[in-house]
Structure formats: C-alpha cells, structure tokens
C-alpha positions in Angstrom: 3.8 -24.4 259.4 1.5 -27.7 258.9 4.0 -30.5 257.9 0.8 -33.2 257.3 2.0 -35.2 254.7 0.3 -33.9 251.0 1.0 -35.7 248.1 2.4 -32.8 245.7 5.4 -31.9 243.6 7.2 -28.5 243.8 9.7 -27.4 241.3 12.2 -24.5 242.8 14.4 -23.0 240.2 17.0 -21.8 243.0 17.1 -24.6 245.1 18.0 -28.5 245.1 16.1 -30.0 248.3 13.6 -32.1 249.0 10.3 -31.0 250.8 8.1 -33.8 252.8 5.9 -35.3 251.0 7.0 -33.6 247.4 9.2 -34.5 244.8 11.3 -31.6 243.6 12.8 -31.0 240.2 15.0 -27.9 238.8 13.8 -25.4 236.3 16.4 -22.6 234.4 16.0 -19.0 235.9 14.8 -16.3 233.5 14.2 -13.3 235.6 14.4 -12.4 239.6 11.9 -12.5 242.7 9.4 -11.2 240.4 8.6 -14.2 239.0 5.2 -15.9 240.1 4.9 -19.2 242.2 2.1 -20.8 239.9 -0.2 -23.7 241.6 -1.2 -26.3 239.4 -4.6 -28.1 240.5 -5.5 -31.2 238.2 -8.7 -32.7 236.9 -10.0 -36.1 238.6 -7.6 -38.8 238.0 -4.6 -36.8 236.2 -1.4 -38.1 237.0 1.6 -36.1 237.9 3.3 -37.1 234.8 0.4 -35.4 232.9 0.3 -32.3 235.1 4.2 -32.0 234.5 3.8 -31.1 231.1 2.1 -28.2 231.7 4.3 -27.2 234.9 7.3 -27.0 232.2 5.2 -24.0 230.5 6.1 -22.0 233.5 9.3 -23.8 235.3 11.2 -23.1 232.0 10.7 -19.3 232.4 12.1 -19.7 236.3 8.9 -19.9 237.8 8.4 -22.1 241.2 5.5 -24.5 240.4 3.5 -26.5 242.9 1.6 -29.2 241.4 -1.5 -31.0 243.3 -4.6 -33.1 242.1 -7.2 -33.9 244.4 -7.8 -37.8 245.0 -10.6 -38.9 242.7 -12.7 -40.4 245.2 -13.2 -36.9 246.6 -13.8 -35.3 243.6 -16.7 -37.7 242.1 -17.9 -39.0 245.7 -17.5 -36.9 249.0 -17.8 -33.3 247.4 -20.7 -34.9 245.0 -22.8 -35.4 248.6 -22.0 -32.0 249.6 -19.2 -33.2 251.8 -16.2 -30.4 251.8 -13.6 -33.0 251.5 -11.0 -30.9 249.3 -11.4 -28.1 252.2 -8.2 -29.3 254.1 -5.7 -30.1 251.2 -6.9 -26.7 250.2 -5.4 -25.2 253.4 -1.9 -27.4 253.7 -1.5 -26.4 249.9 -1.7 -22.4 251.1 0.4 -23.5 254.0 3.2 -24.6 251.5 4.0 -21.3 250.3 5.0 -20.0 254.0 6.8 -23.7 254.4 8.7 -22.8 251.4 8.9 -19.3 252.3 7.5 -18.1 249.3 4.3 -17.0 250.3 5.5 -13.0 249.5 5.9 -14.0 245.6 2.9 -13.5 243.5 0.5 -16.4 243.0 -1.0 -17.7 239.9 -3.6 -20.4 239.9 -3.7 -22.7 237.0 -7.1 -24.7 237.2 -8.0 -28.0 235.4 -11.9 -29.3 234.8 -14.3 -29.4 238.1 -11.6 -31.6 239.8 -9.5 -28.7 240.1 -12.2 -25.9 240.1 -13.6 -27.5 243.2 -10.1 -27.3 244.9 -9.9 -24.2 244.0 -13.3 -22.6 245.3 -12.1 -23.9 248.8 -8.6 -22.2 248.2 -10.2 -18.6 247.0 -12.7 -18.9 250.0 -9.4 -19.4 252.8 -7.8 -16.5 251.4 -10.8 -14.2 251.6 -11.7 -15.8 255.0 -8.6 -16.6 256.9 -6.1 -14.3 258.1 -3.2 -16.2 257.4 -3.8 -16.2 253.8 -5.4 -12.7 253.1 -2.0 -10.9 252.5 -1.2 -13.4 249.4 -0.5 -11.7 246.3 -3.0 -13.5 243.9 -2.1 -12.4 240.6 -4.7 -14.4 238.2 -6.3 -18.0 237.5 -6.6 -19.8 234.2 -9.4 -22.5 234.0 -8.7 -25.2 231.4 -12.2 -26.7 230.8 -14.0 -25.7 233.7 -16.0 -24.8 235.3 -19.3 -26.4 234.8 -22.3 -27.3 236.8 -23.9 -30.5 237.9 -23.4 -32.2 234.6 -24.6 -36.1 235.0 -23.6 -37.6 231.8 -20.4 -35.5 231.5 -19.3 -36.4 234.9 -20.1 -40.3 234.2 -17.7 -39.8 231.2 -15.1 -38.4 233.2 -15.1 -40.9 235.7 -15.1 -43.6 233.0 -12.2 -42.3 232.0 -10.4 -42.1 235.3 -11.5 -46.0 235.8 -10.5 -47.5 232.7 -7.2 -49.0 233.5 -9.5 -50.8 235.9 -11.1 -54.0 235.5 -13.9 -53.8 234.0 -16.7 -55.3 236.3 -15.2 -53.0 239.3 -15.1 -50.0 236.6 -19.0 -50.2 236.1 -19.7 -51.1 239.7 -18.4 -48.0 240.5 -20.1 -46.2 237.9 -23.3 -47.5 239.0 -22.5 -46.2 242.5 -21.9 -42.7 241.5 -25.0 -42.1 239.8 -26.8 -43.5 242.4 -25.0 -41.6 245.1 -25.5 -38.3 242.8 -29.4 -39.1 242.0 -30.0 -39.6 245.6 -28.1 -36.5 246.6 -30.1 -34.6 244.2 -33.6 -35.7 245.0 -32.9 -36.2 249.1 -30.6 -34.2 250.7 -29.8 -31.3 247.9 -32.8 -29.4 248.8 -32.0 -29.8 252.3 -28.3 -28.6 252.1 -28.3 -26.1 249.2 -28.2 -22.9 252.1 -25.3 -24.7 253.7 -23.3 -25.9 251.2 -23.4 -23.9 247.7 -23.0 -26.1 244.5 -19.1 -25.3 243.5 -20.2 -23.6 240.1 -22.3 -21.2 242.4 -19.7 -20.7 244.5 -17.5 -19.8 242.0 -19.7 -17.9 240.4 -20.5 -15.7 243.5 -16.3 -15.3 244.3 -15.2 -12.3 245.8 -11.7 -12.4 243.9 -11.3 -9.6 241.5 -8.0 -10.6 240.1 -8.2 -11.2 236.4 -8.8 -14.8 235.3 -8.5 -16.5 231.6 -11.0 -19.1 230.4 -9.5 -22.1 227.8 -12.7 -24.3 226.9 -13.9 -25.7 223.7 -17.5 -26.2 222.4 -16.4 -29.7 221.7 -15.6 -30.5 225.0 -18.4 -33.2 226.2 -17.8 -33.3 230.1 -17.6 -29.8 230.7 -20.2 -27.9 228.3 -19.2 -25.1 226.5 -22.2 -22.6 227.6 -21.5 -23.5 231.3 -18.1 -21.8 230.7 -19.5 -19.0 229.1 -22.1 -18.3 231.6 -19.2 -18.0 234.2 -17.8 -15.7 232.2 -20.8 -13.6 231.6 -21.3 -13.7 235.5 -17.7 -12.9 236.4 -17.7 -9.5 233.9 -21.1 -8.9 235.6 -18.8 -9.1 239.1 -16.2 -6.4 237.1 -13.7 -9.0 237.0 -11.1 -8.8 233.8 -11.8 -12.1 231.8 -10.7 -12.8 228.9 -11.9 -16.6 227.2 -10.2 -18.4 224.3 -12.4 -21.3 222.5 -10.5 -24.0 221.5 -13.4 -25.1 219.0 -12.2 -28.6 218.4 -10.3 -29.8 220.9 -11.8 -32.5 223.8 -11.8 -32.4 227.4 -8.6 -30.9 229.0 -6.6 -31.6 225.5 -6.2 -28.2 224.3 -2.7 -28.1 225.0 -1.7 -31.3 223.2 -3.7 -30.2 220.0 -2.5 -26.4 220.4 0.8 -26.7 222.4 2.4 -23.5 221.1 -1.1 -21.8 221.1 -1.9 -22.6 224.6 1.6 -22.2 226.0 1.3 -18.7 224.6 -1.7 -17.6 225.6 -1.0 -19.2 229.5 2.5 -16.8 228.9 1.0 -13.8 227.8 -1.6 -14.1 230.9 0.9 -14.2 233.5 3.1 -11.3 232.3 -0.2 -9.2 232.3 -0.8 -10.4 235.4 2.6 -9.8 237.1 4.6 -7.9 234.6 7.8 -8.2 233.3 
C-alpha cells in the first residue's frame, strides 16, 4: 500500500517494530483480537507529546493506537480557502490499516477540535465513497471540543495559541494574514465555491455514517462554541445516529481531560466498550 511519508505515531501492543514515517511504542495487552484500532486526530498545532497522553487511555487497554495531527498551515490557511489539502493525508491514514494488516479490527476515531474534525470529514467521505475502505468496521467516533461552525474570533484565538512560541512580529503578521484570507474567502470566493466544497461543519452534519458518536464539550470553550456542538448533536440525532453528549461546563478548549482526567477516561472507555463490546 502507499508508503509515502506521513508523520504519524503508531503503538501496537503485540509488535516491537518500527514502520515507515512512524515511531512505535508498546502498550500492555488486555484482551484478544477484538481490541479496536484507535485513531487520534489532533487539534491544530498539537504536539505528539500532547496527543500521547490521550493515547495512553487506549494503549494501556491493549488497543492499537495511531496518532496524527494535520499541519497547522493546512488547517488554518488551505482549508479556510476551500482547498481540500487534508484529503491526501486522510487517505494515507486509512491505508496504514492495510500496511499494518489491522484493517479487520474495529476502528474507533477520537477527534480533537476543528483541526481533527476537518481531517475526519475526509476520512468519513472516503469510507463511504472509496471501495478499498468500504469494508472497514468503524465502531464509533469521539469528538473533543468539535466541531464548530466558521467562527473567526475562535479561529484567531486557536491560531494565536499555535503561534505563541514564535516571534511576536511574525505571530502578528500571520494572524493578520489569516484574517485577511478568511475575510476575502467569505466575501469574494465562498458564494462561488460553496456548492463545490461544502463547509466542514455542514459536511459533518449531513455525513452518511450511522456508527455511534460521543461529543465532549464545554460551555466555557471560547474557541468552539457549545451551541455549535449542541446543534450538531441535534442534527445527528435527526439522522438517527446514536449520540451522547457531555458538557464539562467549566473546562477550556481541549482541556477536559486535563481538568477531569478520571471522568474523561471513563467516558471514553465506556463508549468504546459499548461500541465494540467486551
């Protein structure tokens, strides 16, 4: 299968070998072949170190875990212009299941913020439209602080957080460029392209999957509005998808696990057990 480089990390409990473009750690085996493959899709600017804390929830239960975060320029610039830059990495991530011969295991997605949701949108579309992936056994999807509608103040806050370690002048320049790009797209380009490339939020709302979904969000989130998540939940319920939503009330954007580690982990594992069994 395609061996083009993809900056991912995979943890396979029963193997001790490294694959192309990945680093591989070991987890402990809890049970047999029915343990799912969990694919973590990080938020914009997320480091693998950040994502590995969530990975441990599943790896310690014997799951195979794949971690990947889309490049932040693709999230904040290419996709904001309606350029489907994340479609290629979405396909490569699904191809990994065949590369590692784990395509027959149940698959659970754990998606963070709009950066992960954008990537997940293309993954879901490929599963429904691409013959190679149509037989994958998707067990369910967990959304953490996602998805949100086009929210410029929230997007600026998210990008500012990503750029925080950089020089102040460069950070200001990139933030201004982002605002201009988004403004130009919405005013000039969006009316002409909306029928060709639906917004990620609208695409996920109408997404064809029927596997269960868990939404973890907070009314204190200043980047992804709680109302957007709640509207998505209602839309998915209207499409007869089995949905559960948990409002953490006080935790900030993608900070629910940090603030409530035991409760968060229990929600994820309970959802996984309900979806996969055992």
